[in-house]
N, C-alpha and C positions, 0 to 999 in steps of 0.2 A: 802322391800318385806314383805309380810304378809302371814298368813295361806292360804292354798289352800283347797277349798272344792267344790267338784263336785258330785252332787247326782247321784246315780245309776239309770239307765234306764233298759229297757228290754234287750238292746244290749250293754250296756257299764257299766263298774265297778264303784263302789263308790270310790272316791278318797279323801283322807284326808291328807293334808300336814301340819304338825305342825312346824312352823318356830323356835320357842323357843327350841324345842327338836331335831331339825334337823331329823324329822321322817316323812316318807312318807308311807302311807298305801293304797293299792289297793285291793278291794275285789269284787267278783262277776264274771260275764262273760264279755268277751270283744270281740265283733264283730260289732263295730259301723259302720254306713254307710260310714262315712269319718274318717277313723282311724287316719290319719296323722293330721287332724284338731283337733280331740279329744285329742291326745297326745301332741300336740304342747305346750299348756300352762303347762303341767306337766313337760315336758323336760326343758322348760325355767325356771320353779321353781327350779328344781334340780340343774341346772347350776348356778343359782343365789345363792342358799344356799351353794353349794360347793365353789363358788368363794368368799364368804364372810369372812370366818375365818377357823379355823382348828378343829372345834368341831366334835366329832364323828357323823356319819350319819348312819341312819338305814332305810332300805327299808323292809317293811313287806308286803308280798303278800299272798292273799287268793283267788287265781284265779282258778276257776273250768274249764274254757274253754277260749282259745284264738284262734282267727283266724290267718291266716298267716300274715296279715298286723299288727295285734296287737303284734305278736311275734317279728316282725322287730322293732317296736317302743319300746318294752320292752328291746330288745337287745341294742338299742341306749342308753337307760337310764343306763343299766348295764355297757356298755362301758365307760360312763362318770364316773361311780362309780369305775370301775376298774382302770381308769387312775388316779383318786384321790388316790386310795389305793397305786398304784405304787409310787406316790409322797409322801407317808408317812402318809396320812390321815387314821384315823380309820373309816372303812366302814364295815357295817354288812348287810347281806341279810338274812331274815328269811322267808322261803316259807312254809306256812301251807297248807296241802292238806287233803282231806277226804280220809281216809284209804280204802274206797270202790271205789275210783276213781283212778285206775291204770294209766290212761292216764295223769292225773295231776302229779302224781309222776314221770312218765317217762319224762314229759316235764321239770319239775324242775331239774331232774338229767342231762338232756341235757344242760340246761343253766349252771349248776354248772361246767360241764366238761371244759368249755372254760374260766373259771375265776380262779384267784388266791386269790381273796378277801374272807374273811370269809363268808361262805354260808351254812346256816343250812336248812335242809329239815325236817320238823316236821309234824307228823300226828296231826290232830285236837284233837285226844284223848290225845296226849302228851301235848298240850296247856292246856287242862283242868286240868292236873295234876301238872302244874308248880306252 
């Protein structure tokens, strides 16, 4: 497996997967025409990295908008991370949102509700002060 790099488009997020760091970053908006086709290689990459060894895995999200299909695909990724967490793997999710976008914060909080893995919700201002 290698790094994953998918450039952003008007309707799909930028995707950067760093295999050496077991880090996946998604940023932008997500409402691609064929959402399941777009997310398929991302999900496969996550499954491959999680199946390799027991290194800590981090998912960083900077998503300002997701359509219903994108929410479903992101939940599939989070389900795989949750399963790995239950099996003892260190998994972290960091969701950065614009403090002026209440809908992004609400969405992050809804995702967090269903998970037991470490899940931080941070305003972009907090990121600038780290």
